[in-house]
N, C-alpha and C positions, 0 to 999 in steps of 0.2 A: 191705239189708231193712226195709219201710214199717209193719210193725206187730210189731216185736220182741217177747219179752217182757220184761218188767221187773220190781224187787223187789217193787213196786206195783202196781196195779193195771196190768195190761193194758191195750192201746185198746180193744181189740172188747170186754171186759169193760167199762172205761169209759163206752163208748158205750150198752150197756143201759141207764144210769141217764136218757137221756134219747129217750125213745120220740119225740120230734118228728122224730129222725133218721129214723125209718123213710120220713115223706113227705118230708122238706127238708134241701134241702142249704147245711150253714150255714157259711157261712163270712165273718160278720161280728160274730165275738168279740173285735175288735179295736174294734168298738163298743158292741156290748149279747151276752153269753153265752147259750147254750142255754138253753132252759127244764129242767129237771130234772124226776126225781119227788120228789129231796129238797128240790129251792126250794117244789114245793107241798106237800108234807108240814107243811115248818116253817110255811109261812101258813096250813093248816088248824090245825094247833097255835096260833097267834094267834090266829085265829076261836073256838077250840073254850075256850081261857081265858076268852076276853071274855063267850062263852055260860054260861060255869059261875061265875065271878065277877065279871062286871061292870066292873068296871075292876083289871085285873092288875096293879097297877103292878109290886109288888114284881117279878112273874116277867118282867116288861118291861125293868125293872134289870138282872136277870140274864141278861137277851141281852145289854145294855149292856156289860158286864163279859167279858161270854163273847166280844162282838168282838173287847173291845179285849186280851184275853191273845192268840184266834188269831192276832191280824196278829201280835202280838208274835212269837210262836213263828215264824211263818212268814218274817219278816226278824230273826230273831235277834236279839233286842231286850228290854230290860227293860223288862215291861207298864206300871211306871211313867214310860217314856219314850213313850208310844202316846197320840196324843188324839184323839176319835172327831170327826170334822165331817164337816157336810153333801157335800163335794165338795174336790177337788183347787184350785179357786180359793179357797175360802175359808181352806184350808191354806197357801196362797202369803201370800194376804193380813197370816193373823196372824203369821205369821214379820215379813214384812215391817214392819207397824205396830211390833214391838217394837224398831227397829233406826236407830240415832240416824245420820240420813244427811250432816249436817252433818261429821262427823268422819272418816267414809268413802262417801264420797259415788258412788262408783263398783258401779254393776251392771252384771255381765256375763254376757250371756245369748249366744244362739244363734238364726241368722235360720229355724231350724228347730223353734224353740223352740212347743209347743201355743199357740194365741191367745191363749186365756182364763190362762192364767200369765204371758206377757208382759205383757198388758193390765196385771194387777197389778202387773209391775216399773215399766210408764211410768208408772200413776200416782201411782207415789212422788215423780216429778219437781217435782211441787207441794210436797213437801219438802224436796225440796233435792238428789233422785239425780239421777246422768247414767248413762243406760243404754247400753252399749255390744253391739253386734250382731257377733260373729264370723259367718264365713261359713258356711250352710247344711250343710256339712261337717260342723260342729264337730270337726276336726281340731285334736288337740292342738296341735301347731305355734300355730297360730291361737286359741287358748285362751290359752297363755302368753304370747303376744305381749299381748296385751290387759289380762292381769292385772296389776297393780301395786300399790306400798302403798297407794293412794288407794282402790283395791278394797273396800269392804266385803262383798258377797255375790256369789257365783258361782251358776249357775242351771243345769241341765245335766241334758237327758233321756238316762236308761239307753238306752231305746232311741226315734230319733225315728217321729213319728206317721203321716206321708208314705209313708216310703221305708224304715223301718223298718231304718235303720242303727244299731248298735250304737258310741253311743262310749265312749269310756276315759276312763269316769268317777274312778277310784282315782288315774289318772294326775294329773286335772287337781285332782280334790282334793288330792293332796300339794302340787301348786303353788300355789294357792289360799291352804293353812294356813301355806306358809311366810313369805309375807307376811302372813299375820296375818289374812284372809278368812273367811267362814263359806260351806259349800259345800249346796246346796238341791239334790234330784233327785228328777226327777219317773220313778216306776218303775210309773208306771200303764200303758203298753204289756209290762211284762215279768214284774208281778206274776200270777201263777198257771201261767206255762209255764215257768218257770228258777228256781234256786235265786237267793235273794238273803241278804243276808248286811250288815249296814247298818255292821260293824265291817272287812270288806273293801272297802266302797264308799268307807270314810273320811269319811262324808259327816255334817254335823251336823243334816240335816233332809231326810227323805223325806216323798213324797207318794204315796199309789196309793187305787185309789177301787174298789167290789165290784162293779159292772156289766159288766166287760168279760172277761178271762180268770178272774176270782174269782168269775164264776158266779152273782152275786148283784144286784142292783137298783140302781137310782138313787137317791142317797138318803144315801149311806152312803161316806164316804172316813177315810182314816185317816191321820195325820199323824206322824210319829216325829220326836222331837227329841232328842238326843242329852243324856244327863244333866249338867247346869251352862249348857247352851245356851238361858238364858230371856231372852237380849238385853238392851236396857237399859233396855226399860222396860215395862210390862205392857201385854199384847195390848189394841188398842183396840175391839175386837168380843169382847163379851163378853155374859154371861149367866147363872140360876143352877148351871148343870151347870161353871161356870168357878170355884164357890167350892172355899173350902175345905172348907167344910158347906153342900152346896145347901140342906137342910132347915135353917138355921138362919133363914132367912125373914125377913131382915133387910134392909130396901128402904135403909137410913140407911148399911150399908158394903160395899166391894167389896174381898175380900181376896182373895189368889187363891195355892192350892197350890204348891207348889216342886218340881212334878210338870209333865208335859207335859198334863194335865187341864187346865192353868191358860190352856191354847189352846183350850177349849172353851165354846160358845157356850149354846143354849137346848136344849129336847127334841128329841130326836132324833127322827130315821123310823122309827119302832117298826117299821114292815112291812119295811124295808128292815135293818133289824136281825137280822131272823129268818132273812133271805136273805142275808146277810152269813155267816151262823152257818151255815148248810145250803153256801153255797160252800166255805167256809174247813173245812168239815170232810170234803168232798169233795176238797179239793187236797190234805188232808193224807193221803188215803188211796193217794198220787200218789208215785215216786221222780222230782222234779223234775229229777234230771240224766237219766234217760230220756225224761221228756217235752221234754224241750229236742232229744236226740238225734232221736227222733218226728219231731218237728215239721221240724226242721232237714233231714231227708229228706225230706220233702214239699214244703217251699219248695223243694228244689233239684229235684226233679223236676215240679214245678209251672211254674220258672223254664224250663227245658228245655224244656217244650212247649208253652209260651207262645214262648219265642224261637225255637225251629225252627217254629211258624205266623207268623212275621215281627211279633209285636207289641212293642211297645218298653215297655220297664219303667224305671220310677225306683228305682234302688236304688245299695246303696254301692258304691265302686269294689273294697273287699274283700269279696265275697262270702260270705266265711265268718264276717265279723261282720255278722248281722242277724239279725232280730227275728223275730215269727212271720208276716207276712203278706208279700204280695207285692203291688207296686203295680202296674197296669198303667197307661200314661197313654191319655188318650181326649180327643179332642176335645169329648167331650158326654158325661161321665160320670155325669149325671141319666138319661140315655137309657139307656145301656149298665145300669144297676144296675135301672132299672123292667124292660127288657127281660130281665133274669136273673131276678129277684121273680116276674116273670109264669108264671117255666117253675120256681118254685121252688128258686131257687136264691139263697140271701142273700147281697147282699156289702156293702161300704160306700163310701161315695165322700167324699174331701175334694180341697177345690179340682180340680185337673186330673186326679187319679188314681182308679182303682177298686180298693178294696181288697181282696183273698182272703187272709181269715186263719184262723189255723188253730190248732185246739187239740186235748188228747190224744184227745178224740174222734172225731176226723177222721181220715180213712183215703184211700187212693189212690183207688177211685172217688168221694169228692167230688173230690179235686182233677179229675179225666180228665173229670169231668161239666162243670164248670166251663168247663177249655179246652174241649172241643168245644161248648158253647155259645155259647165267648166264637167261634169259630171260625165256627160258623153268622151270630152278630152281622153278622159280619165281612162275609160272604155275599150278606148280604137287606138290609145297609142301605147 
């Protein structure tokens, strides 16, 4: 049953918060979430505050603290374990900059890592790091074969950005910790569509941003830093929000709090903070276990239809171990994406695939519309 009721908002009720879905089939949440009435209201509140107060910085600071608290609750972390950063890439760099690579030079990552994060790891070679890539599938056995006593950091995505493969994060983390390595998790393709618990993942660091399934805007991401995982040296990118007291305003002193806030930099993107809080509040109204089941049913339904139509899909060998999107292989993803967009069906392309991504607001009609449109495209192209 694709639209079963949940202990939180059911799919149909949740969908009403996204009026754009009355005219658009939005299957691009793996890139940018759909626009909600809650997002609109949040941005209107920001503009209203500016009109009333001119420079409402105390309110803006409140939005920052609220976002930090909201994400902490989402991933079951302490608030002081969360840093607000501009992007997942900056979060990765902040972590890398604190680690001493000559002592443990090896970074183990996977060929299916999102490139922006992999580029951060590769850039550490100038500081003495050695980067080892395990094969794209990210199998536990491949990770375990690569991890050794020289490993300083293991990077693993929860969900692959291309094929939606779900990796065995906790099992890999246990192996990494057994040899004294730290674990960095990219949860961008998971946050907002399934439960997250940093304790169960057993990670030292985790990043996710707000513009995809968390239903916000670009400009805000979160870095979880396990208590005590401050690294060997302070972050090399810093700013006044990373000070013990940002309002001390001392240009001659750089001090760092003993919390995750030490990884923060300058003034965050205020509109994105309002958007982040709107999205986090929406997600808080959901039962994420039920959301995951709802999406899994849509993914299976879409997979079945496309496979029977003769489409080639990029997917994990274990079909039960997949995230929130279906990846359609295509020789010209840009052309297919544009053709669908002209028919008000929004998808997201990466490399050689077109991704059909589902959220709790999607339903079987959305999946069927996309499948039928792809079938028509094949007949006409």
